[in-house]
ZADO-1210 file (C-alpha; in nm, 4 decimals, padded with zeros to 6 digits):
<atoms>
<atom x="-03.9679" y="10.3126" z="-00.1690" code="THR" pos="1"/>
<atom x="-03.7476" y="10.2398" z="-00.4529" code="LEU" pos="2"/>
<atom x="-03.5576" y="09.9358" z="-00.4531" code="VAL" pos="3"/>
<atom x="-03.2052" y="09.9104" z="-00.6307" code="ASP" pos="4"/>
<atom x="-03.2262" y="09.5666" z="-00.7814" code="VAL" pos="5"/>
<atom x="-02.8574" y="09.5734" z="-00.8284" code="ASN" pos="6"/>
<atom x="-02.7939" y="09.5961" z="-00.4759" code="MET" pos="7"/>
<atom x="-02.6637" y="09.2693" z="-00.3183" code="LYS" pos="8"/>
<atom x="-02.8208" y="09.1490" z="00.0086" code="LYS" pos="9"/>
<atom x="-02.6676" y="08.8710" z="00.2194" code="ILE" pos="10"/>
<atom x="-02.8450" y="08.7501" z="00.5295" code="ASN" pos="11"/>
<atom x="-02.7859" y="08.5357" z="00.8150" code="LYS" pos="12"/>
<atom x="-02.9286" y="08.2349" z="00.6362" code="LYS" pos="13"/>
<atom x="-02.6944" y="08.2784" z="00.3501" code="SER" pos="14"/>
<atom x="-02.4509" y="07.9832" z="00.3056" code="LYS" pos="15"/>
<atom x="-02.0684" y="08.0364" z="00.2926" code="PHE" pos="16"/>
<atom x="-02.0472" y="07.8844" z="-00.0488" code="ASN" pos="17"/>
<atom x="-02.2918" y="08.1586" z="-00.1643" code="GLU" pos="18"/>
<atom x="-02.0419" y="08.4205" z="-00.0696" code="LEU" pos="19"/>
<atom x="-01.7669" y="08.2857" z="-00.2703" code="MET" pos="20"/>
<atom x="-01.8786" y="08.4826" z="-00.5747" code="ARG" pos="21"/>
<atom x="-01.8313" y="08.8182" z="-00.3876" code="TYR" pos="22"/>
<atom x="-01.4443" y="08.8881" z="-00.3244" code="PRO" pos="23"/>
<atom x="-01.5361" y="09.1659" z="-00.0895" code="GLU" pos="24"/>
<atom x="-01.7252" y="08.9509" z="00.1362" code="ALA" pos="25"/>
<atom x="-01.4629" y="08.6706" z="00.1404" code="VAL" pos="26"/>
<atom x="-01.2049" y="08.9574" z="00.2335" code="GLU" pos="27"/>
<atom x="-01.4133" y="09.0672" z="00.5214" code="ILE" pos="28"/>
<atom x="-01.4397" y="08.7040" z="00.6501" code="LEU" pos="29"/>
<atom x="-01.0777" y="08.6351" z="00.6262" code="MET" pos="30"/>
<atom x="-00.9981" y="08.9565" z="00.8043" code="GLU" pos="31"/>
<atom x="-01.1815" y="08.8183" z="01.0938" code="LYS" pos="32"/>
<atom x="-01.0278" y="08.4628" z="01.0995" code="GLY" pos="33"/>
<atom x="-01.3210" y="08.3056" z="00.9152" code="MET" pos="34"/>
<atom x="-01.1493" y="08.0683" z="00.6771" code="TYR" pos="35"/>
<atom x="-01.4755" y="07.8756" z="00.6319" code="CYS" pos="36"/>
<atom x="-01.4680" y="07.8210" z="00.2658" code="PHE" pos="37"/>
<atom x="-01.2135" y="07.5171" z="00.3142" code="GLY" pos="38"/>
<atom x="-01.4540" y="07.3656" z="00.5527" code="CYS" pos="39"/>
<atom x="-01.6789" y="07.0687" z="00.4328" code="PRO" pos="40"/>
<atom x="-01.9705" y="07.2380" z="00.6235" code="MET" pos="41"/>
<atom x="-01.9317" y="07.5585" z="00.4097" code="ALA" pos="42"/>
<atom x="-02.1849" y="07.4151" z="00.1607" code="MET" pos="43"/>
<atom x="-02.4523" y="07.3712" z="00.4334" code="LYS" pos="44"/>
<atom x="-02.3792" y="07.6159" z="00.7175" code="GLU" pos="45"/>
<atom x="-02.5020" y="07.9545" z="00.7261" code="SER" pos="46"/>
<atom x="-02.3236" y="08.2715" z="00.8163" code="ILE" pos="47"/>
<atom x="-02.5124" y="08.2902" z="01.1298" code="GLU" pos="48"/>
<atom x="-02.3851" y="07.9650" z="01.2602" code="HIS" pos="49"/>
<atom x="-02.0284" y="08.0163" z="01.1420" code="GLY" pos="50"/>
<atom x="-02.0211" y="08.3413" z="01.3085" code="ALA" pos="51"/>
<atom x="-02.1466" y="08.1859" z="01.6422" code="MET" pos="52"/>
<atom x="-01.8683" y="07.9307" z="01.6061" code="ALA" pos="53"/>
<atom x="-01.6370" y="08.2096" z="01.5772" code="HIS" pos="54"/>
<atom x="-01.7539" y="08.4365" z="01.8577" code="GLY" pos="55"/>
<atom x="-01.8599" y="08.7134" z="01.6160" code="ILE" pos="56"/>
<atom x="-02.1883" y="08.9099" z="01.6083" code="ASP" pos="57"/>
<atom x="-02.3656" y="08.7784" z="01.3062" code="ALA" pos="58"/>
<atom x="-02.5885" y="09.1015" z="01.2769" code="ASP" pos="59"/>
<atom x="-02.2782" y="09.3183" z="01.2574" code="GLU" pos="60"/>
<atom x="-02.0933" y="09.0974" z="01.0252" code="LEU" pos="61"/>
<atom x="-02.3909" y="09.0914" z="00.7828" code="ILE" pos="62"/>
<atom x="-02.4173" y="09.4807" z="00.7916" code="LYS" pos="63"/>
<atom x="-02.0485" y="09.5078" z="00.7264" code="GLU" pos="64"/>
<atom x="-02.0693" y="09.2631" z="00.4261" code="ILE" pos="65"/>
<atom x="-02.3798" y="09.4131" z="00.2624" code="ASN" pos="66"/>
<atom x="-02.2421" y="09.7556" z="00.3059" code="LYS" pos="67"/>
<atom x="-01.9170" y="09.6850" z="00.1290" code="LYS" pos="68"/>
<atom x="-02.0948" y="09.4998" z="-00.1486" code="LEU" pos="69"/>
<atom x="-02.3662" y="09.7662" z="-00.1768" code="ASN" pos="70"/>
<atom x="-02.0687" y="10.0431" z="-00.2098" code="LYS" pos="71"/>
<atom x="-01.9166" y="09.8517" z="-00.4936" code="LYS" pos="72"/>
<atom x="-02.2328" y="09.8188" z="-00.6847" code="SER" pos="73"/>
<atom x="-02.2923" y="10.2014" z="-00.6850" code="LYS" pos="74"/>
<atom x="-01.9542" y="10.2419" z="-00.8547" code="ARG" pos="75"/>
</atoms>
C-alpha cells in the first residue's frame, strides 16, 4: 500500500495546540462550539478529552478533520 507522505493525520491523542497550524481544523472545531484554543488546557488536553467535554463523538470529529485536511493536501 502506498502512503501519501503529504497526508495530514490527526488522531484522538493530538493536542489542541497542534491543530492551530491547520486553519481547516480550527474552522471545524469552531463550527462545533469548541473554542478550546483560548483555554489554558489546550496545550495539554487531547482532542478526545475536549470532544468528550463538549458531548461530541471524538471518532467522528477526527474523521471530519482528517477528511478536510486531506482534501486540501490533494489540491
